[in-house]
GUKOL-148296 format. One record per atom (N, C-alpha, C, O, CB): residue in three letters; atom name; x, y, z. Coordinates in steps of 0.05 Angstrom, whole numbers. Glycine has a CB too. Layout:
<sedos>
('ALA','CA',(X,Y,Z))
...
</sedos>
This chain:
<sedos>
('UNK','N',(-123,-197,302))
('UNK','CA',(-120,-174,285))
('UNK','C',(-102,-182,261))
('UNK','O',(-80,-193,265))
('UNK','CB',(-108,-150,300))
('UNK','N',(-111,-177,238))
('UNK','CA',(-96,-184,213))
('UNK','C',(-74,-163,209))
('UNK','O',(-79,-139,212))
('UNK','CB',(-114,-186,189))
('UNK','N',(-50,-172,201))
('UNK','CA',(-28,-153,195))
('UNK','C',(-18,-159,167))
('UNK','O',(-20,-181,157))
('UNK','CB',(-6,-156,216))
('UNK','N',(-6,-139,156))
('UNK','CA',(8,-142,130))
('UNK','C',(35,-154,136))
('UNK','O',(50,-144,153))
('UNK','CB',(10,-114,116))
('UNK','N',(42,-175,121))
('UNK','CA',(67,-189,126))
('UNK','C',(88,-184,104))
('UNK','O',(112,-185,109))
('UNK','CB',(62,-218,129))
('UNK','N',(79,-180,79))
('UNK','CA',(97,-177,57))
('UNK','C',(84,-161,34))
('UNK','O',(60,-162,31))
('UNK','CB',(107,-204,46))
('UNK','N',(100,-146,20))
('UNK','CA',(91,-130,-3))
('UNK','C',(110,-134,-26))
('UNK','O',(134,-134,-22))
('UNK','CB',(89,-99,5))
('UNK','N',(99,-136,-50))
('UNK','CA',(115,-140,-74))
('UNK','C',(103,-124,-97))
('UNK','O',(79,-125,-102))
('UNK','CB',(117,-171,-81))
('UNK','N',(120,-109,-110))
('UNK','CA',(111,-93,-133))
('UNK','C',(102,-111,-156))
('UNK','O',(115,-130,-162))
('UNK','CB',(133,-73,-142))
('UNK','N',(80,-103,-168))
('UNK','CA',(70,-117,-192))
('UNK','C',(68,-99,-216))
('UNK','O',(54,-104,-235))
('UNK','CB',(43,-130,-186))
('UNK','N',(82,-76,-215))
('UNK','CA',(83,-57,-237))
('UNK','C',(61,-36,-234))
('UNK','O',(40,-41,-223))
('UNK','CB',(79,-72,-263))
('UNK','N',(67,-13,-244))
('UNK','CA',(48,10,-242))
('UNK','C',(43,16,-213))
('UNK','O',(62,18,-197))
('UNK','CB',(22,3,-257))
('UNK','N',(18,19,-206))
('UNK','CA',(10,24,-178))
('UNK','C',(-2,-1,-165))
('UNK','O',(-17,2,-146))
('UNK','CB',(-10,47,-177))
('UNK','N',(6,-24,-175))
('UNK','CA',(-5,-49,-164))
('UNK','C',(16,-62,-145))
('UNK','O',(40,-64,-152))
('UNK','CB',(-13,-68,-187))
('UNK','N',(6,-71,-123))
('UNK','CA',(23,-85,-103))
('UNK','C',(10,-111,-95))
('UNK','O',(-14,-113,-91))
('UNK','CB',(28,-68,-78))
('UNK','N',(26,-132,-93))
('UNK','CA',(17,-158,-83))
('UNK','C',(20,-156,-52))
('UNK','O',(42,-152,-42))
('UNK','CB',(33,-182,-95))
('UNK','N',(-2,-159,-38))
('UNK','CA',(-2,-157,-9))
('UNK','C',(-7,-185,3))
('UNK','O',(-25,-200,-5))
('UNK','CB',(-24,-138,1))
('UNK','N',(10,-192,22))
('UNK','CA',(7,-218,36))
('UNK','C',(1,-212,66))
('UNK','O',(15,-196,79))
('UNK','CB',(33,-236,34))
('UNK','N',(-20,-225,76))
('UNK','CA',(-30,-220,103))
('UNK','C',(-24,-242,122))
('UNK','O',(-18,-265,114))
('UNK','CB',(-60,-215,102))
('UNK','N',(-25,-236,148))
('UNK','CA',(-18,-255,169))
('UNK','C',(-37,-279,170))
('UNK','O',(-29,-300,182))
('UNK','CB',(-18,-241,196))
('UNK','N',(-60,-277,159))
('UNK','CA',(-79,-300,159))
('UNK','C',(-75,-319,135))
('UNK','O',(-90,-337,131))
('UNK','CB',(-108,-290,160))
('UNK','N',(-54,-314,119))
('UNK','CA',(-48,-330,96))
('UNK','C',(-60,-321,70))
('UNK','O',(-54,-333,49))
('UNK','CB',(-56,-358,102))
('UNK','N',(-77,-302,70))
('UNK','CA',(-89,-292,46))
('UNK','C',(-70,-273,32))
('UNK','O',(-52,-261,44))
('UNK','CB',(-116,-278,52))
('UNK','N',(-75,-269,6))
('UNK','CA',(-58,-251,-10))
('UNK','C',(-75,-240,-33))
('UNK','O',(-95,-253,-42))
('UNK','CB',(-33,-265,-20))
('UNK','N',(-68,-218,-44))
('UNK','CA',(-82,-207,-67))
('UNK','C',(-67,-183,-78))
('UNK','O',(-51,-170,-64))
('UNK','CB',(-110,-200,-59))
('UNK','N',(-73,-176,-103))
('UNK','CA',(-61,-153,-115))
('UNK','C',(-80,-130,-112))
('UNK','O',(-104,-132,-118))
('UNK','CB',(-55,-158,-146))
('UNK','N',(-70,-107,-102))
('UNK','CA',(-86,-83,-98))
('UNK','C',(-75,-62,-116))
('UNK','O',(-51,-57,-118))
('UNK','CB',(-84,-74,-68))
('UNK','N',(-93,-49,-131))
('UNK','CA',(-86,-27,-149))
('UNK','C',(-91,-1,-135))
('UNK','O',(-114,6,-128))
('UNK','CB',(-103,-29,-176))
('UNK','N',(-70,14,-131))
('UNK','CA',(-71,40,-117))
('UNK','C',(-76,64,-136))
('UNK','O',(-74,87,-127))
('UNK','CB',(-46,45,-102))
('UNK','N',(-83,59,-161))
('UNK','CA',(-88,81,-180))
('UNK','C',(-109,100,-170))
('UNK','O',(-107,124,-175))
('UNK','CB',(-96,69,-207))
('UNK','N',(-130,90,-157))
('UNK','CA',(-151,108,-148))
('UNK','C',(-141,128,-126))
('UNK','O',(-150,151,-125))
('UNK','CB',(-175,92,-136))
('UNK','N',(-122,119,-110))
('UNK','CA',(-109,137,-90))
('UNK','C',(-93,158,-104))
('UNK','O',(-94,182,-97))
('UNK','CB',(-92,121,-71))
('UNK','N',(-78,150,-125))
('UNK','CA',(-61,169,-140))
('UNK','C',(-79,189,-154))
('UNK','O',(-73,213,-153))
('UNK','CB',(-44,154,-160))
('UNK','N',(-100,180,-166))
('UNK','CA',(-119,198,-181))
('UNK','C',(-133,217,-162))
('UNK','O',(-140,240,-170))
('UNK','CB',(-139,182,-196))
('UNK','N',(-138,210,-137))
('UNK','CA',(-151,227,-118))
('UNK','C',(-134,252,-112))
('UNK','O',(-145,274,-107))
('UNK','CB',(-156,213,-92))
('UNK','N',(-108,249,-114))
('UNK','CA',(-89,272,-111))
('UNK','C',(-94,289,-86))
('UNK','O',(-94,314,-88))
('UNK','CB',(-89,289,-136))
('UNK','N',(-99,276,-64))
('UNK','CA',(-103,291,-39))
('UNK','C',(-75,299,-29))
('UNK','O',(-55,291,-40))
('UNK','CB',(-118,274,-17))
('UNK','N',(-74,314,-7))
('UNK','CA',(-49,322,4))
('UNK','C',(-31,298,10))
('UNK','O',(-7,299,6))
('UNK','CB',(-53,339,29))
('UNK','N',(-43,277,20))
('UNK','CA',(-27,253,28))
('UNK','C',(-22,234,5))
('UNK','O',(-1,221,5))
('UNK','CB',(-42,238,50))
('UNK','N',(-39,234,-15))
('UNK','CA',(-35,214,-37))
('UNK','C',(-22,226,-61))
('UNK','O',(-12,210,-78))
('UNK','CB',(-62,203,-45))
('UNK','N',(-21,252,-64))
('UNK','CA',(-8,264,-88))
('UNK','C',(21,255,-92))
('UNK','O',(29,250,-115))
('UNK','CB',(-9,294,-86))
('UNK','N',(37,252,-71))
('UNK','CA',(64,243,-74))
('UNK','C',(67,215,-87))
('UNK','O',(87,208,-99))
('UNK','CB',(79,243,-48))
('UNK','N',(46,199,-84))
('UNK','CA',(46,172,-95))
('UNK','C',(47,171,-125))
('UNK','O',(55,151,-137))
('UNK','CB',(22,156,-85))
('UNK','N',(41,193,-138))
('UNK','CA',(41,195,-167))
('UNK','C',(69,193,-178))
('UNK','O',(73,185,-201))
('UNK','CB',(28,221,-177))
('UNK','N',(89,200,-162))
('UNK','CA',(117,197,-170))
('UNK','C',(125,168,-166))
('UNK','O',(126,158,-143))
('UNK','CB',(136,216,-153))
('UNK','N',(131,153,-187))
('UNK','CA',(138,125,-185))
('UNK','C',(160,119,-165))
('UNK','O',(160,99,-151))
('UNK','CB',(145,113,-212))
('UNK','N',(180,137,-164))
('UNK','CA',(202,132,-145))
('UNK','C',(192,134,-116))
('UNK','O',(201,119,-99))
('UNK','CB',(224,153,-150))
('UNK','N',(174,153,-111))
('UNK','CA',(163,155,-84))
('UNK','C',(144,132,-78))
('UNK','O',(145,121,-56))
('UNK','CB',(147,182,-81))
('UNK','N',(127,124,-97))
('UNK','CA',(109,102,-93))
('UNK','C',(125,77,-85))
('UNK','O',(116,61,-68))
('UNK','CB',(92,97,-118))
('UNK','N',(148,73,-97))
('UNK','CA',(164,49,-92))
('UNK','C',(177,49,-65))
('UNK','O',(189,29,-57))
('UNK','CB',(186,47,-113))
('UNK','N',(174,70,-50))
('UNK','CA',(186,72,-23))
('UNK','C',(167,61,-1))
('UNK','O',(171,67,23))
('UNK','CB',(194,100,-17))
('UNK','N',(146,46,-9))
('UNK','CA',(128,34,11))
('UNK','C',(143,17,30))
('UNK','O',(164,6,24))
('UNK','CB',(106,18,-4))
('UNK','N',(132,13,54))
('UNK','CA',(143,-5,74))
('UNK','C',(121,-14,93))
('UNK','O',(99,-2,93))
('UNK','CB',(166,9,90))
('UNK','N',(127,-34,108))
('UNK','CA',(107,-43,128))
('UNK','C',(115,-32,155))
('UNK','O',(138,-34,164))
('UNK','CB',(107,-75,129))
('UNK','N',(95,-20,169))
('UNK','CA',(100,-8,195))
('UNK','C',(77,-18,214))
('UNK','O',(54,-11,209))
('UNK','CB',(101,23,194))
('UNK','N',(85,-33,234))
('UNK','CA',(65,-44,253))
('UNK','C',(42,-58,239))
('UNK','O',(19,-56,247))
('UNK','CB',(54,-21,270))
('UNK','N',(48,-73,218))
('UNK','CA',(28,-89,204))
('UNK','C',(12,-74,184))
('UNK','O',(-7,-85,172))
('UNK','CB',(11,-101,223))
('UNK','N',(18,-48,179))
('UNK','CA',(3,-31,160))
('UNK','C',(22,-24,137))
('UNK','O',(46,-25,140))
('UNK','CB',(-8,-6,174))
('UNK','N',(10,-17,114))
('UNK','CA',(25,-7,91))
('UNK','C',(30,23,95))
('UNK','O',(11,37,100))
('UNK','CB',(11,-14,64))
('UNK','N',(54,32,91))
('UNK','CA',(60,60,96))
('UNK','C',(80,71,76))
('UNK','O',(94,56,62))
('UNK','CB',(71,64,124))
('UNK','N',(80,98,74))
('UNK','CA',(99,112,57))
('UNK','C',(113,133,75))
('UNK','O',(103,140,96))
('UNK','CB',(85,126,33))
('UNK','N',(136,144,66))
('UNK','CA',(152,163,82))
('UNK','C',(137,189,90))
('UNK','O',(145,202,109))
('UNK','CB',(176,169,68))
('UNK','N',(116,196,75))
('UNK','CA',(102,221,81))
('UNK','C',(82,218,104))
('UNK','O',(68,237,111))
('UNK','CB',(89,232,56))
('UNK','N',(79,194,115))
('UNK','CA',(60,189,136))
('UNK','C',(34,177,127))
('UNK','O',(17,170,144))
('UNK','CB',(54,214,150))
('UNK','N',(30,174,101))
('UNK','CA',(6,161,91))
('UNK','C',(8,131,97))
('UNK','O',(27,118,90))
('UNK','CB',(2,166,60))
('UNK','N',(-13,120,110))
('UNK','CA',(-13,91,115))
('UNK','C',(-42,80,113))
('UNK','O',(-61,95,115))
('UNK','CB',(-2,85,143))
('UNK','N',(-43,54,109))
('UNK','CA',(-68,40,106))
('UNK','C',(-67,15,123))
('UNK','O',(-48,0,121))
('UNK','CB',(-75,34,76))
('UNK','N',(-87,11,139))
('UNK','CA',(-87,-13,156))
('UNK','C',(-90,-38,139))
('UNK','O',(-102,-38,117))
('UNK','CB',(-109,-12,177))
('UNK','N',(-80,-60,150))
('UNK','CA',(-83,-86,136))
('UNK','C',(-112,-94,133))
('UNK','O',(-120,-105,112))
('UNK','CB',(-68,-108,151))
('UNK','N',(-128,-88,153))
('UNK','CA',(-156,-95,151))
('UNK','C',(-171,-80,129))
('UNK','O',(-187,-92,115))
('UNK','CB',(-169,-89,178))
('UNK','N',(-165,-55,126))
('UNK','CA',(-178,-40,104))
('UNK','C',(-169,-49,77))
('UNK','O',(-184,-50,58))
('UNK','CB',(-172,-9,107))
('UNK','N',(-143,-56,74))
('UNK','CA',(-133,-66,49))
('UNK','C',(-144,-94,42))
('UNK','O',(-150,-100,19))
('UNK','CB',(-103,-68,50))
('UNK','N',(-148,-110,62))
('UNK','CA',(-158,-137,58))
('UNK','C',(-187,-137,49))
('UNK','O',(-195,-155,34))
('UNK','CB',(-155,-154,83))
('UNK','N',(-203,-118,57))
('UNK','CA',(-231,-116,49))
('UNK','C',(-232,-113,19))
('UNK','O',(-254,-111,8))
('UNK','CB',(-246,-93,63))
</sedos>
């Protein structure tokens, strides 16, 4: 199972994601912000977006929104 190992901000809604299998890539989360669902609307606030963290190998935010490493890697 692939896990997220490190995250680094690249400005705006872009994050550099590093995975347990050695792969890495920049993911643009603008589409999540634009969707403005109950879970993604808080991401529009840059201060909230910057509060991302890794939880059990997934990317997560304090409001409970999370994305598995496997879905991000695709």
